[in-house]
MARBA-3410 file (N, C-alpha, C, O; in Angstrom, 1 decimal):
144
-12.1,-47.7,-48.4,-13.0,-46.7,-47.8,-12.2,-45.4,-47.6,-11.1,-45.5,-47.2 ~ -12.9,-44.3,-47.9,-12.2,-43.0,-47.7,-12.2,-42.6,-46.3,-13.0,-43.0,-45.4 ~ -11.3,-41.7,-46.0,-11.2,-41.1,-44.6,-12.4,-40.4,-44.3,-12.9,-40.3,-43.1 ~ -13.0,-39.7,-45.3,-14.3,-39.0,-45.0,-15.4,-39.9,-44.6,-16.2,-39.6,-43.8 ~ -15.5,-41.1,-45.3,-16.5,-42.1,-44.9,-16.2,-42.6,-43.5,-17.2,-42.7,-42.7
-15.0,-42.8,-43.2,-14.6,-43.3,-41.8,-15.1,-42.2,-40.8,-15.6,-42.6,-39.7 ~ -14.8,-41.0,-41.1,-15.2,-39.9,-40.1,-16.7,-39.9,-40.0,-17.2,-39.6,-38.9 ~ -17.5,-40.1,-41.1,-18.9,-40.1,-41.0,-19.4,-41.3,-40.1,-20.4,-41.1,-39.3 ~ -18.8,-42.4,-40.2,-19.1,-43.5,-39.3,-19.0,-43.1,-37.9,-19.8,-43.4,-37.0 ~ -17.9,-42.4,-37.5,-17.7,-42.0,-36.2,-18.6,-40.9,-35.7,-19.0,-40.9,-34.5
-19.0,-40.1,-36.6,-20.0,-39.1,-36.2,-21.3,-39.7,-35.9,-22.0,-39.3,-34.9 ~ -21.7,-40.8,-36.6,-22.9,-41.6,-36.3,-22.8,-42.3,-35.0,-23.7,-42.3,-34.2 ~ -21.6,-42.8,-34.7,-21.3,-43.4,-33.4,-21.6,-42.5,-32.3,-22.3,-43.0,-31.3 ~ -21.2,-41.3,-32.3,-21.4,-40.4,-31.2,-22.9,-39.9,-31.2,-23.5,-39.8,-30.2 ~ -23.3,-39.4,-32.4,-24.7,-38.8,-32.5,-25.8,-39.8,-32.3,-26.7,-39.6,-31.4
-25.8,-40.9,-33.1,-26.9,-41.8,-33.1,-26.9,-42.8,-31.9,-27.9,-43.0,-31.3 ~ -25.7,-43.4,-31.7,-25.6,-44.4,-30.7,-25.6,-43.8,-29.3,-26.4,-44.2,-28.5 ~ -24.7,-42.9,-29.0,-24.5,-42.3,-27.7,-25.6,-41.3,-27.4,-26.2,-41.3,-26.3 ~ -25.7,-40.3,-28.3,-26.6,-39.2,-27.9,-28.1,-39.6,-28.0,-28.9,-39.2,-27.1 ~ -28.5,-40.3,-29.0,-29.9,-40.7,-29.2,-30.2,-42.0,-28.5,-31.3,-42.4,-28.2
-29.2,-42.8,-28.2,-29.4,-44.1,-27.6,-30.0,-45.2,-28.6,-30.6,-46.1,-28.1 ~ -29.8,-45.0,-29.9,-30.3,-45.9,-30.9,-29.3,-47.1,-31.0,-28.3,-47.0,-31.7 ~ -29.6,-48.1,-30.2,-28.7,-49.3,-30.2,-28.6,-50.0,-31.5,-27.6,-50.7,-31.8 ~ -29.6,-49.9,-32.3,-29.7,-50.6,-33.6,-28.6,-50.1,-34.5,-28.1,-50.9,-35.4 ~ -28.1,-48.9,-34.4,-27.1,-48.3,-35.2,-25.8,-49.1,-35.0,-24.9,-49.1,-35.9
-25.6,-49.6,-33.8,-24.4,-50.4,-33.5,-24.3,-51.6,-34.4,-23.2,-52.0,-34.8 ~ -25.4,-52.2,-34.7,-25.4,-53.3,-35.6,-24.9,-53.0,-37.0,-24.3,-53.8,-37.7 ~ -25.0,-51.7,-37.4,-24.6,-51.3,-38.7,-23.1,-50.8,-38.7,-22.4,-51.1,-39.7 ~ -22.7,-50.1,-37.7,-21.4,-49.4,-37.7,-20.4,-49.9,-36.8,-19.2,-49.4,-36.8 ~ -20.7,-51.0,-36.0,-19.7,-51.5,-35.1,-19.5,-53.0,-35.4,-20.5,-53.7,-35.5
-18.3,-53.4,-35.5,-18.0,-54.8,-35.8,-18.4,-55.7,-34.7,-18.4,-55.3,-33.5 ~ -18.9,-56.9,-35.0,-19.4,-57.9,-34.0,-18.3,-58.2,-32.9,-18.6,-58.4,-31.8 ~ -17.0,-58.2,-33.3,-15.9,-58.5,-32.4,-15.1,-57.2,-32.0,-13.9,-57.3,-31.7 ~ -15.8,-56.1,-32.0,-15.3,-54.8,-31.6,-14.4,-55.0,-30.3,-14.8,-55.7,-29.4 ~ -13.3,-54.3,-30.3,-12.4,-54.4,-29.1,-12.2,-53.0,-28.6,-11.7,-52.1,-29.3
-12.6,-52.7,-27.4,-12.3,-51.5,-26.7,-11.1,-51.7,-25.8,-11.2,-52.4,-24.8 ~ -10.0,-51.1,-26.2,-8.7,-51.4,-25.5,-8.7,-50.6,-24.2,-7.8,-50.9,-23.4 ~ -9.6,-49.8,-23.9,-9.7,-49.1,-22.6,-11.1,-49.2,-22.0,-11.7,-48.2,-21.6 ~ -11.6,-50.4,-22.0,-13.0,-50.7,-21.5,-13.1,-50.3,-20.0,-12.1,-50.5,-19.3 ~ -14.2,-49.9,-19.6,-14.5,-49.6,-18.2,-14.6,-50.9,-17.5,-15.0,-51.9,-18.1
-14.3,-50.9,-16.2,-14.5,-52.2,-15.5,-15.9,-52.8,-15.6,-16.9,-52.1,-15.5 ~ -15.9,-54.0,-16.0,-17.2,-54.7,-16.2,-17.8,-54.6,-17.6,-18.7,-55.3,-17.9 ~ -17.2,-53.8,-18.4,-17.6,-53.8,-19.8,-17.2,-55.0,-20.6,-16.0,-55.4,-20.6 ~ -18.2,-55.8,-21.1,-17.9,-57.0,-21.8,-17.4,-56.7,-23.2,-17.8,-55.6,-23.8 ~ -16.6,-57.6,-23.8,-16.1,-57.3,-25.2,-17.2,-57.4,-26.3,-18.3,-57.9,-26.0
-16.9,-56.9,-27.4,-17.8,-57.0,-28.6,-18.8,-56.0,-28.7,-19.0,-55.1,-27.8 ~ -19.5,-56.0,-29.8,-20.6,-55.1,-30.1,-21.7,-55.1,-29.0,-22.1,-54.0,-28.6 ~ -22.0,-56.3,-28.5,-23.0,-56.4,-27.5,-22.6,-55.7,-26.2,-23.4,-55.1,-25.4 ~ -21.3,-55.8,-25.9,-20.7,-55.2,-24.7,-20.8,-53.7,-24.8,-21.1,-53.0,-23.8 ~ -20.6,-53.2,-26.0,-20.7,-51.7,-26.2,-22.1,-51.3,-26.1,-22.4,-50.2,-25.4
-23.1,-52.0,-26.6,-24.5,-51.6,-26.4,-24.9,-51.6,-25.0,-25.6,-50.7,-24.5 ~ -24.4,-52.6,-24.2,-24.7,-52.6,-22.8,-24.1,-51.4,-22.1,-24.7,-50.8,-21.2 ~ -22.9,-51.0,-22.5,-22.2,-49.8,-21.9,-23.0,-48.6,-22.2,-23.2,-47.7,-21.3 ~ -23.5,-48.4,-23.5,-24.3,-47.2,-23.8,-25.5,-47.2,-23.0,-25.9,-46.1,-22.5 ~ -26.2,-48.3,-22.8,-27.4,-48.3,-22.0,-27.1,-47.9,-20.5,-27.8,-47.1,-19.9
-26.0,-48.5,-20.0,-25.5,-48.2,-18.6,-25.2,-46.7,-18.5,-25.7,-46.0,-17.5 ~ -24.5,-46.1,-19.4,-24.1,-44.7,-19.4,-25.3,-43.8,-19.5,-25.5,-42.8,-18.7 ~ -26.3,-44.1,-20.4,-27.5,-43.3,-20.5,-28.4,-43.5,-19.4,-29.3,-42.6,-19.1 ~ -28.3,-44.5,-18.6,-29.1,-44.7,-17.4,-28.5,-43.8,-16.3,-29.2,-43.2,-15.5 ~ -27.2,-43.8,-16.2,-26.5,-43.0,-15.2,-26.6,-41.5,-15.5,-26.7,-40.7,-14.6
-26.5,-41.2,-16.8,-26.6,-39.8,-17.2,-27.7,-39.7,-18.3,-27.3,-39.7,-19.5 ~ -28.9,-39.6,-17.9,-30.0,-39.6,-18.9,-29.9,-38.4,-19.9,-30.4,-38.6,-21.1 ~ -29.3,-37.3,-19.6,-29.2,-36.2,-20.5,-27.8,-36.1,-21.1,-27.4,-35.1,-21.6 ~ -27.1,-37.3,-21.2,-25.8,-37.3,-21.8,-25.8,-36.7,-23.2,-26.7,-37.0,-24.0 ~ -24.7,-35.9,-23.5,-24.6,-35.4,-24.8,-23.1,-35.3,-25.2,-22.3,-34.6,-24.5
-22.8,-36.0,-26.3,-21.4,-35.9,-26.8,-21.3,-34.9,-27.9,-22.2,-34.8,-28.7 ~ -20.3,-34.1,-27.9,-20.0,-33.2,-29.0,-18.7,-33.5,-29.6,-17.7,-33.6,-28.9 ~ -18.7,-33.7,-30.9,-17.4,-33.9,-31.7,-16.8,-32.6,-31.9,-17.4,-31.7,-32.6 ~ -15.6,-32.4,-31.3,-14.9,-31.1,-31.4,-14.0,-31.0,-32.6,-14.0,-30.0,-33.3 ~ -13.3,-32.1,-32.9,-12.4,-32.2,-34.0,-12.3,-33.7,-34.4,-12.4,-34.6,-33.6
-12.0,-33.9,-35.7,-11.7,-35.2,-36.2,-10.5,-35.1,-37.2,-10.5,-34.2,-38.0 ~ -9.6,-36.1,-37.1,-8.5,-36.2,-38.1,-8.5,-37.7,-38.5,-8.6,-38.6,-37.6 ~ -8.4,-38.0,-39.8,-8.4,-39.3,-40.2,-7.2,-39.6,-41.2,-6.9,-38.7,-42.0 ~ -6.7,-40.8,-41.0,-5.6,-41.2,-41.9,-5.7,-42.7,-42.0,-5.8,-43.4,-41.0 ~ -5.7,-43.2,-43.3,-5.8,-44.7,-43.4,-7.1,-45.2,-42.8,-8.2,-44.7,-43.1
-7.0,-46.2,-42.0,-8.2,-46.8,-41.4,-8.4,-46.3,-39.9,-9.3,-46.8,-39.2 ~ -7.7,-45.2,-39.5,-7.8,-44.7,-38.2,-8.5,-43.3,-38.2,-8.3,-42.5,-39.1 ~ -9.4,-43.1,-37.2,-10.0,-41.8,-37.0,-9.7,-41.3,-35.6,-10.0,-42.1,-34.6 ~ -9.2,-40.1,-35.4,-9.0,-39.5,-34.1,-10.0,-38.5,-33.9,-10.2,-37.6,-34.7 ~ -10.7,-38.6,-32.8,-11.8,-37.7,-32.5,-11.5,-37.1,-31.1,-11.3,-37.8,-30.1
-11.5,-35.7,-31.1,-11.5,-35.0,-29.8,-12.9,-34.6,-29.5,-13.6,-34.0,-30.3 ~ -13.4,-35.1,-28.4,-14.8,-34.9,-28.1,-15.0,-34.4,-26.6,-14.1,-34.5,-25.8 ~ -16.2,-33.9,-26.4,-16.6,-33.5,-25.0,-17.9,-34.1,-24.7,-18.7,-34.4,-25.6 ~ -18.2,-34.4,-23.4,-19.5,-34.9,-23.0,-20.0,-34.2,-21.8,-19.2,-33.8,-20.9 ~ -21.3,-33.9,-21.8,-21.9,-33.3,-20.7,-23.1,-34.2,-20.2,-23.6,-35.0,-21.0
-23.5,-34.0,-19.0,-24.6,-34.8,-18.5,-24.7,-34.6,-17.0,-23.9,-33.9,-16.4 ~ -25.8,-35.1,-16.5,-26.1,-35.0,-15.0,-26.3,-36.4,-14.5,-27.1,-37.1,-15.0 ~ -25.5,-36.7,-13.4,-25.5,-38.0,-12.9,-26.8,-38.3,-12.1,-27.0,-37.7,-11.0 ~ -27.7,-39.1,-12.7,-29.0,-39.4,-12.0,-29.1,-40.8,-11.6,-30.1,-41.2,-11.0 ~ -28.1,-41.6,-11.9,-28.1,-43.0,-11.5,-26.6,-43.4,-11.2,-25.7,-42.7,-11.4
-26.5,-44.7,-10.7,-25.2,-45.2,-10.2,-24.3,-45.2,-11.4,-24.7,-45.6,-12.5 ~ -23.0,-44.8,-11.2,-22.0,-44.9,-12.2,-20.7,-45.3,-11.6,-20.2,-44.6,-10.7 ~ -20.1,-46.3,-12.0,-18.8,-46.8,-11.5,-18.8,-46.9,-10.0,-17.8,-46.6,-9.3 ~ -19.9,-47.4,-9.5,-20.0,-47.6,-8.0,-20.3,-46.4,-7.3,-20.5,-46.4,-6.0 ~ -20.5,-45.2,-8.0,-20.8,-44.0,-7.3,-22.4,-43.8,-7.4,-22.9,-43.7,-8.5
-23.0,-43.7,-6.2,-24.5,-43.4,-6.2,-24.8,-42.1,-6.9,-23.9,-41.2,-7.0 ~ -26.0,-42.0,-7.4,-26.4,-40.7,-8.1,-26.1,-39.5,-7.2,-26.4,-39.5,-6.0 ~ -25.5,-38.5,-7.8,-25.1,-37.3,-7.1,-26.0,-36.1,-7.5,-26.1,-35.1,-6.8 ~ -26.6,-36.2,-8.7,-27.3,-35.1,-9.2,-26.4,-34.0,-9.8,-26.9,-32.9,-10.1 ~ -25.1,-34.2,-9.8,-24.2,-33.2,-10.3,-23.9,-33.3,-11.8,-23.9,-34.4,-12.3
-23.7,-32.2,-12.4,-23.4,-32.1,-13.8,-21.9,-32.5,-14.0,-21.0,-32.2,-13.2 ~ -21.6,-33.0,-15.2,-20.2,-33.2,-15.6,-20.0,-32.5,-17.0,-20.9,-32.3,-17.8 ~ -18.8,-32.2,-17.2,-18.3,-31.7,-18.5,-16.9,-32.2,-18.7,-16.0,-31.7,-18.1 ~ -16.7,-33.3,-19.5,-15.5,-34.0,-19.6,-15.0,-34.0,-21.1,-15.8,-34.0,-22.0 ~ -13.7,-33.9,-21.2,-13.1,-34.0,-22.5,-12.3,-35.3,-22.7,-11.9,-35.9,-21.8
-12.1,-35.7,-24.0,-11.5,-36.9,-24.3,-10.9,-36.9,-25.7,-11.3,-36.1,-26.6 ~ -10.1,-37.9,-26.0,-9.6,-38.1,-27.3,-9.7,-39.6,-27.6,-9.2,-40.4,-26.8 ~ -10.3,-40.0,-28.7,-10.5,-41.4,-29.1,-9.8,-41.6,-30.4,-9.7,-40.8,-31.2 ~ -9.2,-42.8,-30.5,-8.8,-43.3,-31.8,-9.6,-44.6,-32.1,-9.7,-45.5,-31.3 ~ -10.2,-44.6,-33.3,-10.9,-45.8,-33.7,-10.4,-46.3,-35.0,-9.9,-45.5,-35.9
-10.3,-47.6,-35.1,-10.0,-48.3,-36.4,-11.2,-48.7,-37.1,-12.1,-49.4,-36.5 ~ -11.4,-48.3,-38.3,-12.6,-48.6,-39.1,-12.2,-49.5,-40.3,-11.2,-49.2,-41.0 ~ -13.0,-50.6,-40.5,-12.7,-51.5,-41.6,-14.1,-51.9,-42.1,-15.0,-52.3,-41.3 ~ -14.3,-51.9,-43.4,-15.6,-52.3,-44.0,-16.8,-51.5,-43.4,-17.8,-52.1,-43.2 ~ -16.6,-50.2,-43.3,-17.6,-49.3,-42.8,-18.1,-49.6,-41.3,-19.1,-49.2,-40.9
-17.2,-50.4,-40.6,-17.6,-50.7,-39.2,-16.3,-50.4,-38.3,-15.2,-50.6,-38.7 ~ -16.6,-49.9,-37.1,-15.6,-49.7,-36.1,-15.2,-51.0,-35.5,-16.0,-51.8,-35.1 ~ -13.9,-51.3,-35.6,-13.4,-52.6,-35.1,-12.6,-52.5,-33.8,-12.7,-53.4,-33.0 ~ -11.9,-51.3,-33.6,-11.2,-51.2,-32.4,-11.3,-49.7,-31.9,-11.5,-48.8,-32.7 ~ -11.0,-49.5,-30.6,-11.1,-48.2,-30.0,-10.0,-48.1,-28.9,-9.8,-49.0,-28.1
-9.4,-46.9,-28.8,-8.5,-46.5,-27.8,-9.0,-45.2,-27.2,-9.4,-44.3,-28.0 ~ -9.0,-45.0,-25.9,-9.5,-43.8,-25.3,-8.6,-43.2,-24.3,-8.0,-43.9,-23.5 ~ -8.5,-41.9,-24.3,-7.9,-41.1,-23.2,-8.8,-40.0,-22.8,-9.1,-39.1,-23.6 ~ -9.4,-40.1,-21.6,-10.3,-39.1,-21.1,-10.0,-38.6,-19.7,-9.3,-39.3,-19.0 ~ -10.6,-37.5,-19.4,-10.3,-36.8,-18.1,-11.1,-37.5,-17.0,-12.1,-36.9,-16.5
-10.7,-38.7,-16.6,-11.3,-39.4,-15.5,-11.2,-38.6,-14.2,-12.2,-38.5,-13.5 ~ -10.0,-38.1,-13.9,-9.9,-37.3,-12.7,-10.8,-36.1,-12.6,-11.5,-35.9,-11.6 ~ -10.9,-35.4,-13.7,-11.8,-34.2,-13.7,-13.3,-34.6,-13.5,-14.0,-33.9,-12.8 ~ -13.7,-35.8,-14.1,-15.0,-36.2,-13.9,-15.3,-36.6,-12.4,-16.3,-36.3,-11.9 ~ -14.3,-37.3,-11.8,-14.5,-37.7,-10.4,-14.5,-36.4,-9.5,-15.2,-36.4,-8.5
-13.7,-35.4,-9.8,-13.8,-34.2,-9.1,-15.2,-33.5,-9.2,-15.7,-33.0,-8.3 ~ -15.7,-33.5,-10.5,-17.0,-32.9,-10.7,-18.1,-33.6,-10.0,-19.1,-33.0,-9.5 ~ -18.0,-34.9,-9.8,-19.0,-35.7,-9.1,-18.8,-35.6,-7.6,-19.6,-36.1,-6.9 ~ -17.7,-35.0,-7.1,-17.5,-34.8,-5.7,-16.8,-36.0,-5.0,-16.8,-36.1,-3.8 ~ -16.3,-37.0,-5.8,-15.7,-38.2,-5.3,-14.3,-37.9,-4.8,-13.8,-38.4,-3.9
-13.6,-37.0,-5.6,-12.2,-36.6,-5.3,-12.2,-35.1,-5.2,-12.8,-34.4,-6.1 ~ -11.6,-34.5,-4.2,-11.6,-33.1,-4.1,-10.9,-32.4,-5.2,-9.8,-32.9,-5.7 ~ -11.4,-31.3,-5.7,-10.8,-30.5,-6.7,-9.6,-29.8,-6.0,-9.6,-29.6,-4.8 ~ -8.6,-29.4,-6.8,-7.5,-28.7,-6.2,-7.8,-27.5,-5.3,-7.2,-27.2,-4.3 ~ -8.9,-26.8,-5.7,-9.3,-25.6,-4.9,-9.9,-26.0,-3.6,-10.0,-25.2,-2.7
-10.3,-27.3,-3.4,-10.9,-27.8,-2.2,-9.9,-28.4,-1.2,-10.2,-28.6,-0.1 ~ -8.7,-28.6,-1.7,-7.6,-29.2,-0.9,-7.0,-28.2,0.0,-6.6,-27.1,-0.4 ~ -7.0,-28.5,1.3,-6.4,-27.6,2.3,-5.1,-28.2,2.8,-5.1,-29.4,3.2 ~ -4.0,-27.4,2.9,-2.8,-27.9,3.4,-2.4,-27.2,4.7,-1.4,-27.5,5.3
END
């Protein structure tokens, strides 16, 4: 499979699965035994666990929108730098709905085999998101 094909699979992952909430696309582009090496607490393994996470995320942030900023591919790996925006309207990670907007950046590495995503590694701005939700004070709010 070409690196361009792998990148297309990842674009579908963000656009169709996360942005549109089309869970059926996961059956096409995500391996049944998908492994998220940085799963959120409570996220179950496999394709079904990913689908449950997408549903959970879209419930917490109904207007969630992922933007693919950059992609680099080599061999069976695709690195995607992305950003996500949304407004927290439901519980997320034990945090009750705040009504606050988020704008978070991240970098993902996915391994693609046979036109399906098999593994994922994620590094995202968790601290920034918690500050935006008001759970952790932003540096400008800290008084010494």
